[in-house]
C-alpha positions as CSV (number, residue, x, y, z in Angstrom):
1,M,-0.1,-0.1,0.0
2,V,1.7,3.6,-1.1
3,R,1.4,6.1,1.5
4,P,-0.9,8.9,0.4
5,D,1.9,11.6,0.8
6,A,3.8,9.4,-1.7
7,V,1.6,9.9,-4.1
8,H,2.2,12.2,-7.1
9,V,-1.0,12.5,-9.3
10,V,-1.9,13.9,-12.6
11,V,-5.5,14.7,-13.0
12,V,-5.9,15.2,-16.7
13,G,-9.3,17.5,-16.6
14,G,-8.6,18.8,-13.7
15,S,-10.2,21.9,-14.0
16,G,-13.5,20.4,-14.8
17,F,-16.7,19.5,-13.0
18,L,-15.3,15.9,-11.5
19,G,-11.7,16.8,-12.0
20,R,-12.1,19.9,-9.2
21,H,-13.6,17.5,-6.9
22,I,-10.7,14.6,-7.5
23,C,-7.9,17.2,-7.1
24,A,-9.1,18.5,-3.8
25,A,-10.1,15.1,-2.4
26,F,-6.1,14.1,-3.3
27,Q,-4.8,17.0,-1.8
28,A,-6.7,16.7,1.4
29,R,-4.8,13.0,1.8
30,G,-1.5,15.0,1.5
31,A,-0.7,14.1,-2.0
32,R,1.0,16.1,-4.5
33,V,-1.4,17.2,-7.4
34,L,-0.9,18.4,-10.9
35,S,-3.8,19.5,-13.1
36,L,-3.6,19.0,-16.7
37,A,-6.1,20.7,-18.9
38,R,-6.9,23.5,-21.4
39,R,-7.5,26.3,-18.3
40,P,-6.3,26.9,-15.1
41,A,-7.6,24.6,-12.1
42,P,-8.3,26.9,-9.1
43,G,-6.3,26.2,-5.9
44,V,-4.1,23.4,-7.9
45,P,-0.8,23.5,-9.8
46,S,-1.8,23.1,-13.3
47,A,-0.3,22.8,-16.7
48,R,-2.4,24.2,-19.4
49,I,-2.1,21.8,-22.2
50,D,-4.6,20.3,-25.0
51,V,-3.2,16.3,-24.5
52,I,-5.3,15.4,-27.9
53,D,-3.4,18.3,-30.0
54,A,0.3,17.7,-27.9
55,E,2.6,14.9,-28.6
56,P,2.8,12.4,-26.5
57,A,6.6,12.6,-25.8
58,T,5.9,16.1,-24.8
59,V,2.8,15.0,-22.0
60,G,5.2,12.1,-20.8
61,D,8.0,14.8,-20.1
62,L,5.5,16.2,-17.7
63,F,4.7,13.5,-15.9
64,V,8.6,12.3,-15.3
65,E,9.1,16.0,-14.0
66,H,6.3,15.6,-11.8
67,G,7.5,12.4,-10.6
68,T,3.9,11.0,-11.4
69,T,2.7,7.7,-9.6
70,V,-1.1,7.9,-10.3
71,L,-2.9,9.4,-13.7
72,V,-6.3,10.0,-13.4
73,N,-8.7,10.6,-16.6
74,A,-11.3,12.7,-15.6
75,A,-11.6,14.6,-19.0
76,G,-14.1,13.5,-21.9
77,A,-17.3,14.5,-23.7
78,V,-20.4,13.9,-21.8
79,W,-23.5,16.1,-22.4
80,G,-24.6,17.1,-26.0
81,Y,-21.3,15.9,-28.5
82,D,-21.4,14.5,-31.6
83,G,-19.5,11.4,-33.0
84,Q,-16.5,13.6,-33.5
85,A,-16.0,14.7,-30.5
86,L,-16.8,11.5,-28.7
87,E,-14.0,9.9,-30.6
88,E,-11.8,12.9,-29.6
89,S,-12.4,13.3,-26.1
90,N,-13.3,9.9,-25.0
91,V,-11.0,7.7,-27.1
92,W,-8.1,9.7,-28.7
93,L,-7.2,11.4,-25.5
94,V,-7.0,8.2,-23.9
95,E,-4.5,6.4,-26.7
96,R,-2.4,9.7,-26.1
97,L,-1.9,8.9,-22.7
98,R,-1.3,5.6,-22.7
99,D,1.6,6.6,-25.2
100,A,2.5,9.6,-23.0
101,V,2.9,7.3,-20.2
102,A,5.5,5.2,-22.0
103,K,8.0,7.9,-21.2
104,V,8.1,7.5,-17.5
105,P,10.7,5.3,-16.1
106,H,8.4,3.2,-13.6
107,R,5.0,1.7,-13.6
108,V,2.1,4.5,-13.1
109,R,-1.5,3.9,-11.6
110,M,-4.2,5.0,-14.3
111,V,-7.3,5.7,-12.9
112,Q,-9.7,5.6,-15.7
113,L,-13.3,7.2,-15.4
114,G,-15.5,5.3,-16.9
115,S,-19.3,5.2,-17.4
116,V,-22.1,2.7,-16.4
117,F,-23.4,3.0,-19.9
118,E,-20.7,1.2,-21.3
119,Y,-22.7,-2.1,-20.1
120,A,-25.8,-3.4,-21.8
121,M,-28.4,-1.8,-19.7
122,P,-30.3,-3.7,-17.5
123,T,-33.6,-5.3,-16.8
124,P,-35.5,-3.0,-14.2
125,G,-35.0,-4.2,-10.9
126,R,-31.5,-5.7,-11.7
127,K,-28.4,-3.9,-10.1
128,L,-25.6,-4.3,-12.7
129,T,-22.4,-6.1,-11.8
130,E,-19.2,-5.7,-13.1
131,D,-19.5,-9.4,-15.0
132,A,-22.8,-7.7,-17.0
133,P,-21.8,-7.7,-20.6
134,S,-20.5,-5.1,-22.0
135,N,-22.7,-3.9,-25.3
136,P,-23.4,0.1,-25.0
137,S,-26.6,0.8,-26.7
138,T,-25.4,4.8,-27.4
139,A,-22.2,6.4,-29.1
140,Y,-21.3,8.0,-26.0
141,G,-21.5,4.4,-24.3
142,R,-19.6,3.2,-27.4
143,S,-16.8,5.8,-27.4
144,K,-16.1,5.0,-23.2
145,L,-16.1,1.4,-23.6
146,R,-13.3,1.3,-26.2
147,G,-11.3,4.3,-23.6
148,S,-11.5,1.5,-20.8
149,E,-10.7,-1.0,-23.4
150,I,-7.5,0.8,-24.4
151,V,-6.5,1.1,-20.2
152,L,-6.8,-2.5,-19.9
153,D,-5.4,-3.3,-22.8
154,A,-2.2,-1.3,-22.0
155,T,-2.1,-2.8,-18.3
156,R,-2.4,-6.4,-20.1
157,A,0.3,-5.2,-22.0
158,G,2.7,-4.2,-19.3
159,L,2.5,-0.4,-20.1
160,L,0.6,0.6,-16.7
161,D,-1.4,-0.2,-13.8
162,G,-4.9,0.2,-14.7
163,V,-8.3,0.2,-12.9
164,V,-11.7,1.5,-14.8
165,L,-14.2,3.0,-12.3
166,R,-17.3,2.6,-13.9
167,A,-19.6,5.9,-12.7
168,T,-23.1,5.9,-12.6
169,S,-24.8,9.6,-13.2
170,C,-22.9,12.1,-11.0
171,A,-24.8,15.0,-9.2
172,G,-23.1,17.5,-7.1
173,P,-21.8,21.2,-6.5
174,G,-20.7,22.6,-10.0
175,L,-22.6,20.0,-12.1
176,P,-22.6,21.6,-15.4
177,S,-25.9,23.9,-16.9
178,S,-25.8,21.6,-19.9
179,S,-27.1,18.4,-17.4
180,L,-30.5,18.4,-16.9
181,L,-29.8,18.9,-13.0
182,G,-27.2,21.4,-13.7
183,R,-30.2,23.3,-16.2
184,T,-32.2,22.7,-13.1
185,V,-30.0,24.8,-10.5
186,A,-29.0,27.5,-13.2
187,E,-32.6,28.5,-14.0
188,L,-33.2,28.2,-10.0
189,R,-30.8,30.5,-9.6
190,D,-31.4,32.8,-12.5
191,A,-34.9,33.0,-11.4
192,A,-33.6,34.3,-7.7
193,V,-31.8,36.8,-9.3
194,R,-34.6,38.0,-11.0
195,G,-36.8,37.4,-8.1
196,E,-39.3,36.0,-9.9
197,P,-41.4,32.5,-9.9
198,A,-38.9,29.6,-12.5
199,V,-40.4,28.0,-15.5
200,I,-38.1,25.3,-16.2
201,R,-39.2,23.3,-19.5
202,L,-37.0,19.5,-19.1
203,A,-37.4,16.4,-20.9
204,P,-39.9,13.5,-19.4
205,L,-38.8,13.1,-15.8
206,T,-39.9,9.6,-15.5
207,A,-36.8,7.6,-15.5
208,E,-35.2,6.1,-12.2
209,R,-31.6,6.8,-12.2
210,D,-28.7,5.9,-9.7
211,F,-26.6,9.2,-8.9
212,V,-23.7,9.3,-7.3
213,D,-22.3,12.4,-5.6
214,C,-19.2,13.8,-7.3
215,R,-18.1,14.0,-3.6
216,D,-18.2,10.5,-3.5
217,L,-17.0,9.5,-6.5
218,A,-13.5,11.5,-6.1
219,A,-13.2,9.5,-2.7
220,A,-13.8,6.0,-4.8
221,V,-10.7,7.8,-7.1
222,T,-8.1,8.5,-4.6
223,A,-9.2,5.0,-2.9
224,A,-8.4,3.2,-6.3
225,A,-5.0,5.2,-6.9
226,T,-3.2,3.0,-4.3
227,A,-5.8,-0.1,-4.0
228,P,-4.6,-3.2,-5.3
229,V,-7.4,-3.4,-8.1
230,V,-4.9,-3.3,-11.3
231,G,-6.4,-4.5,-14.3
232,R,-10.3,-4.1,-13.3
233,T,-13.3,-2.6,-13.4
234,V,-15.1,-1.3,-10.4
235,N,-18.5,0.1,-10.5
236,I,-19.2,2.9,-8.7
237,G,-22.7,4.4,-7.5
238,S,-25.1,5.2,-4.8
239,G,-27.0,1.0,-5.4
240,T,-29.8,2.7,-5.4
241,A,-32.7,3.8,-8.6
242,V,-34.3,6.9,-7.4
243,S,-37.0,9.1,-9.9
244,V,-35.5,11.8,-11.6
245,R,-38.4,13.6,-11.2
246,R,-37.6,13.2,-7.1
247,L,-34.3,14.8,-7.7
248,V,-35.8,18.0,-9.7
249,D,-38.2,18.4,-7.1
250,L,-35.3,18.2,-3.8
251,L,-33.6,21.0,-5.7
252,V,-36.7,23.5,-6.0
253,S,-37.5,22.8,-2.1
254,A,-33.7,23.5,-1.3
255,S,-33.8,26.5,-3.4
256,G,-37.1,27.8,-2.3
257,V,-37.6,29.6,-5.5
258,P,-41.3,28.9,-6.7
259,A,-40.9,26.9,-9.6
260,T,-43.1,25.0,-12.2
261,I,-41.5,22.2,-14.0
262,V,-43.0,21.6,-17.8
263,E,-42.0,18.0,-19.3
264,D,-42.0,18.7,-22.9
265,D,-38.5,18.1,-24.6
266,T,-37.5,14.9,-26.1
267,S,-34.7,12.8,-24.2
268,T,-32.0,12.6,-26.5
269,G,-28.8,12.1,-24.3
270,R,-26.6,9.1,-23.6
271,S,-29.1,7.9,-21.1
272,A,-32.2,8.2,-23.8
273,G,-34.7,5.1,-23.7
274,V,-33.2,3.9,-20.3
275,G,-35.8,3.8,-17.7
276,W,-34.3,1.7,-14.9
277,L,-30.7,2.1,-13.7
278,A,-28.8,0.8,-10.5
279,V,-25.0,-0.4,-9.9
280,D,-24.6,-3.2,-7.3
281,T,-21.4,-1.7,-5.4
282,G,-20.4,-4.4,-3.5
283,L,-16.7,-4.9,-5.0
284,A,-15.9,-1.2,-4.3
285,E,-16.8,-2.0,-0.8
286,R,-14.5,-5.7,-0.6
287,L,-11.9,-3.8,-2.7
288,L,-11.7,-0.4,-2.4
289,G,-12.8,0.1,1.4
290,W,-15.3,2.6,-0.2
291,R,-19.2,3.2,0.1
292,P,-21.1,6.4,-1.0
293,R,-21.4,8.9,2.4
294,H,-23.6,11.6,0.7
295,G,-27.5,10.8,0.6
296,L,-29.5,13.0,-2.2
297,A,-30.3,15.9,0.8
298,S,-26.8,16.2,1.3
299,T,-26.1,16.3,-2.7
300,V,-28.8,18.8,-3.3
301,R,-28.3,21.3,-0.6
302,A,-24.2,21.3,-1.5
303,M,-25.7,21.7,-5.1
304,W,-27.8,25.0,-4.5
305,S,-24.9,26.3,-1.6
306,E,-22.7,26.5,-4.5
307,A,-25.1,28.1,-7.0
308,T,-25.9,31.0,-4.4
309,I,-22.2,31.6,-3.6
310,N,-21.6,31.9,-7.9
311,V,-24.4,34.6,-7.6
312,E,-22.9,36.4,-4.6
313,E,-20.0,36.4,-6.5
314,G,-21.3,37.7,-9.8
315,S,-20.1,34.5,-11.4
316,D,-22.3,32.3,-14.0
């Protein structure tokens, strides 16, 4: 087991929604953290670089200079991207990271943030385990699966020590407005600023989903950085499917903003057509010593609290 203070971690996408929480979690454990992204990450030493456009040797030199022992890929395309963007962000970027790691003279632990949408979708009521077939039904899921396979193939080839965390839908402070829940928060915030009731138009809220708090996901990543899980895929989620409508209602309640929710859009995102989804988290508990700590009430309070802080600071 590697001591947390001996970990020199590079977080690719460290300025993004998940990356910021992952950087903070490693810093709290005493690790030396470097964010690698197109823009700097607040409060974290950062290298501004586009991994897709950069030469792998250049990225590898950064890894060597930092003394990298752990590489976390928290970058990637999620909401509202076309096929080319998915290919670049979820496949090509992983290939370049694999090639860059070859520059490091020692084996690097690579934690790849995968997705539950890499699986074939489950029968309602049956939780997904790591043995479920990898047969994604969306372009997003297919691109994420290819990225995961690159990491696992590189591990079998002895190029790195990889582990894939297949995460469910993430929620929490800082969720982008391009997501359904992030859009809900943004419109509630804007209505609060105007002093008016909100009218929020969303896709149908009939689905039941497994939501994991981004802070819990960050804790799973820090655990995977040093746990004996090389060459494995591990599911990360709350273990419970909840109504998307319930989560939206909790956000409205936490905000205190009078709101009318209108369900009139067509669902076309990464989870379109998936009515029920939850994962079994038993392997994560056994191998990582991890379990989710934040309930839905904690998650929505944190989301609204950050939105309120951004209003007070004049940020959008």
